[in-house]
C-alpha angles and dihedrals in degrees: 000000000000118000114219132180117200125197125189149106134277088301091066090046089056096242123152128170117260124222090281088052090249113140117240138165094261105149132050103262127238089247093053088050092046093052094045091055107038139040097250142124113226126198108203106213094161118123134200109256094009115159128208094260091048091050091048092051091049092050092046088051092048092047090050094053093040089244097126118097128246091268124035128196137167148180118203132152112092092089098036127095 
């Protein structure tokens, strides 16, 4: 089984604002879809409100401690200037 770490912001988590502009998990996340289709283990390292710099710092910390998966991917940008 392939070990994957994903880094991102609320988009990776599958959150969208509802009619009151409260963020909720309203869509099936990328991670759930990936695990349903492939024999993989996914470490979800995405965080609501995460910026590119925060995601990079989280990735560097995981790489230094050998905590990142064999494959790493990420989506950031909606919270970054």
